[in-house]
N, C-alpha and C positions, 0 to 999 in steps of 0.2 A: 196119243197122236201128236200132241204138241211137242213131245220129246223128240220124236222122229223128225219132225219138220225143223226143230231147233238144231238137231244134230246135222241135218243136211245144210242148214243155213250156216253153221259154223264151218263145215267143210268147204262150202262154196266161198265163204269169206276168206278162209285160209288160202285156198287156191287163187283167188283174185289178188290177194295181197302178195302172194308168191309171184304171180305174173308181173305185178307192178314192180317188184323189187328184184326181178331176175337179172337185170343189167347190173345192178349194184352187187349182187351176189357173185356174178361172173367176174366182175371187176375185182372184187376182193379176193376171189380164188386165184386170179391171175397175179395179183400183187403178192399173195402168199407164196405162189410158185416161184416168182422172180426172187423174192427174198430168200427162199430155201436154196435156190440154185446159187445165188451170190454167196450165201453162208457156206455152202459145201465147197465152192471154189476157193474161198478164203481159207477154209479148213485144210484143204489139200496143200495150198501154198504154205501155210504155217507149218504143217507136218514136214514138208520138204525142207523148209528153212531150219527146222529143228534137227532133222537128219543131217543136213550139211554142217551145221554147227557141231553136232556130236562127232561127226567124222573129222572135222578140223581139230577139235579138242583132243581126240584120240591120237591123231597124227602128231600134233605138237607134243603131247605127253610122251609118246614113243620116241620121238626125236630127242627130247630132253633126257629121257632115260638112257638112250644110247650114248648121248654126249657125256653124261655122267659116268657111265660104265667105262668109256674110253679114257676119260680124265682119271678115274680111279686106277685103271691099268697103268697109265703113264706115271702117275705118282708112285705106284708100287715099284715100277721099274727104276725110277729115280732113287727111291729109298734103298732098293737092293744094290744098285750101283754104289751108292754112298757107303753102305755097310761093307761091301766088298773092298772098296778103297781103304776104308779104315782097317780092315783085317789085313790087307796087303801091306799097309804101312808098318805094321808091327813087325 
């Protein structure tokens, strides 16, 4: 019989302590929710920044590649002209 009363006493004590600490619990849950929302917003911003940087890097790389291709074509043309001039001089 003491065991049942003791169990009831533990349960009552638990619920009493829970009632006393409910404000703190709600406050902590609110803080955790706010931190989670802030973290998620920062994560989205960082992902956007990374995507923007990747796009910029790809654009710069493509522009540089195109510039080098044009430069190579120009130099090949100059070489061909020079060779033709040499052939024509003979």
